[in-house]
C-alpha positions as a Python dict, from the first residue, in 0.01 Angstrom:
ca = {
    (1, 'X'): (0, 0, 0),
    (2, 'X'): (40, 377, 48),
    (3, 'X'): (-122, 594, -214),
    (4, 'X'): (52, 882, -386),
    (5, 'X'): (-100, 1184, -547),
    (6, 'X'): (45, 1429, -794),
    (7, 'X'): (-151, 1747, -728),
    (8, 'X'): (-158, 2013, -992),
    (9, 'X'): (69, 2307, -910),
    (10, 'X'): (-123, 2634, -882),
    (11, 'X'): (-55, 2894, -1145),
    (12, 'X'): (192, 3172, -1056),
    (13, 'X'): (352, 2999, -758),
    (14, 'X'): (705, 3072, -888),
    (15, 'X'): (622, 3409, -1031),
    (16, 'X'): (746, 3723, -850),
    (17, 'X'): (483, 3979, -766),
    (18, 'X'): (724, 4259, -852),
    (19, 'X'): (863, 4352, -1190),
    (20, 'X'): (1203, 4192, -1264),
    (21, 'X'): (1349, 4535, -1338),
    (22, 'X'): (1247, 4652, -991),
    (23, 'X'): (1429, 4360, -832),
    (24, 'X'): (1733, 4432, -1047),
    (25, 'X'): (1725, 4800, -952),
    (26, 'X'): (1719, 4713, -582),
    (27, 'X'): (2011, 4476, -627),
    (28, 'X'): (2216, 4733, -818),
    (29, 'X'): (2126, 5007, -569),
    (30, 'X'): (2236, 4794, -276),
    (31, 'X'): (2562, 4709, -453),
    (32, 'X'): (2630, 5076, -525),
    (33, 'X'): (2575, 5168, -160),
    (34, 'X'): (2814, 4893, -43),
    (35, 'X'): (3079, 4999, -295),
    (36, 'X'): (3041, 5366, -195),
    (37, 'X'): (3084, 5278, 172),
    (38, 'X'): (3391, 5066, 102),
    (39, 'X'): (3549, 5332, -121),
    (40, 'X'): (3473, 5602, 137),
    (41, 'X'): (3637, 5396, 411),
    (42, 'X'): (3942, 5327, 195),
    (43, 'X'): (3975, 5697, 109),
    (44, 'X'): (3959, 5784, 479),
    (45, 'X'): (4224, 5526, 565),
    (46, 'X'): (4445, 5629, 271),
    (47, 'X'): (4429, 5994, 375),
    (48, 'X'): (4539, 5913, 728),
    (49, 'X'): (4806, 5659, 637),
    (50, 'X'): (4959, 5895, 379),
    (51, 'X'): (5063, 6130, 660),
    (52, 'X'): (5317, 5872, 771),
    (53, 'X'): (5503, 5886, 440),
    (54, 'X'): (5840, 6054, 515),
    (55, 'X'): (5848, 6415, 402),
    (56, 'X'): (6171, 6341, 215),
    (57, 'X'): (5972, 6099, -2),
    (58, 'X'): (5713, 6367, -66),
    (59, 'X'): (5986, 6608, -175),
    (60, 'X'): (6120, 6346, -416),
    (61, 'X'): (5770, 6290, -557),
    (62, 'X'): (5730, 6662, -623),
    (63, 'X'): (6080, 6710, -762),
    (64, 'X'): (6015, 6628, -1131),
    (65, 'X'): (5727, 6878, -1145),
    (66, 'X'): (5851, 7158, -918),
    (67, 'X'): (6011, 7346, -1207),
    (68, 'X'): (5665, 7389, -1359),
    (69, 'X'): (5578, 7611, -1065),
    (70, 'X'): (5830, 7878, -1163),
    (71, 'X'): (5704, 8118, -1427),
    (72, 'X'): (5780, 8465, -1299),
    (73, 'X'): (5972, 8722, -1498),
    (74, 'X'): (5988, 8958, -1198),
    (75, 'X'): (6275, 8898, -959),
    (76, 'X'): (6139, 9170, -729),
    (77, 'X'): (5805, 8995, -678),
    (78, 'X'): (5951, 8646, -669),
    (79, 'X'): (6208, 8749, -406),
    (80, 'X'): (5944, 8929, -200),
    (81, 'X'): (5715, 8625, -190),
    (82, 'X'): (6011, 8411, -84),
    (83, 'X'): (6104, 8664, 188),
    (84, 'X'): (5753, 8681, 336),
    (85, 'X'): (5722, 8302, 319),
    (86, 'X'): (6052, 8251, 502),
    (87, 'X'): (5948, 8504, 766),
    (88, 'X'): (5615, 8337, 832),
    (89, 'X'): (5756, 7982, 809),
    (90, 'X'): (5988, 8067, 1100),
    (91, 'X'): (5679, 8112, 1316),
    (92, 'X'): (5543, 7768, 1230),
    (93, 'X'): (5802, 7564, 1420),
    (94, 'X'): (5830, 7320, 1131),
    (95, 'X'): (5971, 6974, 1204),
    (96, 'X'): (6327, 6889, 1094),
    (97, 'X'): (6351, 6824, 722),
    (98, 'X'): (6030, 7008, 633),
    (99, 'X'): (6130, 7287, 397),
    (100, 'X'): (5890, 7539, 242),
    (101, 'X'): (5968, 7655, -112),
    (102, 'X'): (5780, 7963, -234),
    (103, 'X'): (5692, 8039, -596),
    (104, 'X'): (5539, 8347, -756),
    (105, 'X'): (5330, 8328, -1073),
    (106, 'X'): (5237, 8652, -1254),
    (107, 'X'): (4890, 8532, -1350),
    (108, 'X'): (4602, 8764, -1251),
    (109, 'X'): (4420, 8475, -1081),
    (110, 'X'): (4330, 8557, -720),
    (111, 'X'): (4474, 8239, -574),
    (112, 'X'): (4746, 8067, -375),
    (113, 'X'): (4792, 7700, -297),
    (114, 'X'): (5008, 7446, -120),
    (115, 'X'): (5112, 7127, -291),
    (116, 'X'): (5339, 6828, -242),
    (117, 'X'): (5692, 6863, -112),
    (118, 'X'): (5636, 7191, 73),
    (119, 'X'): (5581, 7402, -239),
    (120, 'X'): (5371, 7718, -194),
    (121, 'X'): (5245, 7911, -497),
    (122, 'X'): (5122, 8273, -486),
    (123, 'X'): (4960, 8442, -787),
    (124, 'X'): (4996, 8807, -880),
    (125, 'X'): (4619, 8851, -870),
    (126, 'X'): (4615, 8759, -502),
    (127, 'X'): (4895, 9003, -418),
    (128, 'X'): (4704, 9285, -588),
    (129, 'X'): (4392, 9195, -392),
    (130, 'X'): (4571, 9202, -55),
    (131, 'X'): (4633, 9559, 69),
    (132, 'X'): (4949, 9492, 271),
    (133, 'X'): (5205, 9235, 379),
    (134, 'X'): (5004, 9119, 682),
    (135, 'X'): (4702, 9005, 480),
    (136, 'X'): (4927, 8841, 222),
    (137, 'X'): (5118, 8673, 505),
    (138, 'X'): (4793, 8527, 642),
    (139, 'X'): (4728, 8350, 311),
    (140, 'X'): (5085, 8223, 295),
    (141, 'X'): (5073, 8114, 660),
    (142, 'X'): (4750, 7926, 591),
    (143, 'X'): (4914, 7741, 301),
    (144, 'X'): (5222, 7659, 510),
    (145, 'X'): (4985, 7516, 771),
    (146, 'X'): (4844, 7277, 510),
    (147, 'X'): (5198, 7152, 449),
    (148, 'X'): (5274, 7133, 822),
    (149, 'X'): (4961, 6920, 874),
    (150, 'X'): (5048, 6699, 571),
    (151, 'X'): (4721, 6782, 395),
    (152, 'X'): (4859, 6769, 36),
    (153, 'X'): (4987, 6411, 67),
    (154, 'X'): (4663, 6308, 239),
    (155, 'X'): (4460, 6460, -43),
    (156, 'X'): (4667, 6277, -301),
    (157, 'X'): (4617, 5949, -115),
    (158, 'X'): (4241, 5995, -124),
    (159, 'X'): (4256, 6087, -492),
    (160, 'X'): (4447, 5773, -580),
    (161, 'X'): (4194, 5550, -403),
    (162, 'X'): (3907, 5726, -578),
    (163, 'X'): (4082, 5689, -915),
    (164, 'X'): (4142, 5318, -864),
    (165, 'X'): (3779, 5267, -760),
    (166, 'X'): (3662, 5459, -1065),
    (167, 'X'): (3885, 5241, -1282),
    (168, 'X'): (3672, 4942, -1181),
    (169, 'X'): (3377, 5111, -1349),
    (170, 'X'): (3560, 5295, -1624),
    (171, 'X'): (3916, 5208, -1712),
    (172, 'X'): (3968, 5533, -1902),
    (173, 'X'): (3809, 5755, -1638),
    (174, 'X'): (3985, 5589, -1347),
    (175, 'X'): (4315, 5582, -1528),
    (176, 'X'): (4284, 5953, -1599),
    (177, 'X'): (4228, 6034, -1231),
    (178, 'X'): (4522, 5820, -1122),
    (179, 'X'): (4756, 5964, -1385),
    (180, 'X'): (4657, 6318, -1289),
    (181, 'X'): (4713, 6247, -920),
    (182, 'X'): (5059, 6113, -998),
    (183, 'X'): (5145, 6364, -1270),
    (184, 'X'): (5201, 6736, -1289),
    (185, 'X'): (4832, 6808, -1346),
    (186, 'X'): (4746, 6637, -1021),
    (187, 'X'): (5033, 6801, -841),
    (188, 'X'): (4902, 7141, -938),
    (189, 'X'): (4525, 7113, -959),
    (190, 'X'): (4359, 6804, -812),
    (191, 'X'): (4456, 6844, -446),
    (192, 'X'): (4160, 6959, -239),
    (193, 'X'): (4107, 6993, 133),
    (194, 'X'): (3809, 6922, 356),
    (195, 'X'): (3634, 7186, 564),
    (196, 'X'): (3793, 7041, 878),
    (197, 'X'): (4136, 7068, 718),
    (198, 'X'): (4067, 7430, 623),
    (199, 'X'): (3968, 7514, 982),
    (200, 'X'): (4282, 7347, 1115),
    (201, 'X'): (4498, 7542, 869),
    (202, 'X'): (4322, 7866, 968),
    (203, 'X'): (4401, 7812, 1337),
    (204, 'X'): (4764, 7712, 1279),
    (205, 'X'): (4810, 7989, 1025),
    (206, 'X'): (4677, 8248, 1269),
    (207, 'X'): (4911, 8129, 1543),
    (208, 'X'): (5214, 8169, 1315),
    (209, 'X'): (5089, 8512, 1198),
    (210, 'X'): (5079, 8633, 1559),
    (211, 'X'): (5425, 8490, 1626),
    (212, 'X'): (5558, 8674, 1322),
    (213, 'X'): (5400, 9019, 1365),
    (214, 'X'): (5301, 9023, 1734),
    (215, 'X'): (4929, 9061, 1661),
    (216, 'X'): (4652, 8902, 1456),
    (217, 'X'): (4569, 9201, 1236),
    (218, 'X'): (4514, 9081, 882),
    (219, 'X'): (4388, 8738, 989),
    (220, 'X'): (4014, 8781, 942),
    (221, 'X'): (4060, 9081, 711),
    (222, 'X'): (4222, 8853, 452),
    (223, 'X'): (3904, 8652, 412),
    (224, 'X'): (3680, 8958, 422),
    (225, 'X'): (3885, 9094, 133),
    (226, 'X'): (3831, 8774, -61),
    (227, 'X'): (3458, 8792, -3),
    (228, 'X'): (3460, 9155, -112),
    (229, 'X'): (3647, 9061, -429),
    (230, 'X'): (3361, 8821, -506),
    (231, 'X'): (3094, 9091, -481),
    (232, 'X'): (2963, 9186, -822),
    (233, 'X'): (3164, 8918, -1002),
    (234, 'X'): (3006, 8639, -1200),
    (235, 'X'): (3284, 8404, -1093),
    (236, 'X'): (3444, 8406, -747),
    (237, 'X'): (3822, 8429, -703),
    (238, 'X'): (3985, 8091, -757),
    (239, 'X'): (4093, 8093, -393),
    (240, 'X'): (3727, 8078, -290),
    (241, 'X'): (3679, 7766, -502),
    (242, 'X'): (3960, 7575, -333),
    (243, 'X'): (3931, 7744, 8),
    (244, 'X'): (3559, 7825, 55),
    (245, 'X'): (3492, 8134, 266),
    (246, 'X'): (3163, 8204, 442),
    (247, 'X'): (3043, 8419, 729),
    (248, 'X'): (3074, 8128, 972),
    (249, 'X'): (3438, 8073, 883),
    (250, 'X'): (3525, 8441, 935),
    (251, 'X'): (3339, 8436, 1268),
    (252, 'X'): (3538, 8127, 1371),
    (253, 'X'): (3865, 8304, 1289),
    (254, 'X'): (3759, 8607, 1495),
    (255, 'X'): (3657, 8379, 1785),
    (256, 'X'): (3993, 8201, 1770),
    (257, 'X'): (4168, 8537, 1799),
    (258, 'X'): (3953, 8635, 2097),
    (259, 'X'): (3985, 8297, 2272),
    (260, 'X'): (4365, 8314, 2257),
    (261, 'X'): (4373, 8673, 2373),
    (262, 'X'): (4560, 8782, 2061),
    (263, 'X'): (4555, 9151, 1973),
    (264, 'X'): (4312, 9185, 1680),
    (265, 'X'): (4477, 9505, 1561),
    (266, 'X'): (4830, 9632, 1530),
    (267, 'X'): (5072, 9808, 1295),
    (268, 'X'): (5037, 9687, 937),
    (269, 'X'): (5343, 9635, 717),
    (270, 'X'): (5298, 9798, 375),
    (271, 'X'): (5432, 9651, 54),
    (272, 'X'): (5777, 9790, -32),
    (273, 'X'): (5769, 10059, -300),
    (274, 'X'): (5946, 9843, -559),
    (275, 'X'): (5689, 9565, -503),
    (276, 'X'): (5400, 9808, -557),
    (277, 'X'): (5561, 9928, -878),
    (278, 'X'): (5627, 9574, -1002),
    (279, 'X'): (5270, 9465, -927),
    (280, 'X'): (5111, 9753, -1112),
    (281, 'X'): (4739, 9832, -1094),
    (282, 'X'): (4459, 9578, -1089),
    (283, 'X'): (4363, 9475, -1442),
}
């Protein structure tokens, strides 16, 4: 007959040598990394797929909120911004159906931005900071380039994915991001562009500037002016927050001008007298 033994189990054989909280922390950390990678991938895909949305659909999406972009009481300034925008847009060779709509806001904020549906907004503060039409046109051309490259709709696509991912963790926080991306607040404020997108808009904007005026004067000077406006201020111009400017970026713009053989200087177009009067002095 075989014999059986029931040996005594040694103490601690099923006891982890690490603290349970440490194991839990590693598990949570690994899960967070996986989620971050998945969300990042989805945001990348969403940004690229969004470009294939017909521009007519983008215009329709922006329609209900476009009226919020009009707040000027100066027909002179509003008409001038529209005139410069139309002039520069002609040099962009926009595809059929892509229409740029310019808006002027009298706020002293040094800013301009492009948003859904081809809407471009220029603030009075920016116009006062730019010394002539050429430098103002460079900013406008840059914003038109964002529209031409479908950056606003791509940004909104990324924002929606991020909001939905955040909703998994916090229903209120995620819901707020999604509602902003779909609502007027998102249309106006939550669109942001990557450094690569900014460089692409710089290059395309410069090309259209040269087509419009026959030279690249005002291209790099625009961003030097913005940097100068930051000197001595506690807060940078809003344009620097949404379109970061550094020495490398200005050097890249100057190199682009040189590489294409564009004339870096040329006759500058001053603001019309009635525009200067309507703008008034810097506050």
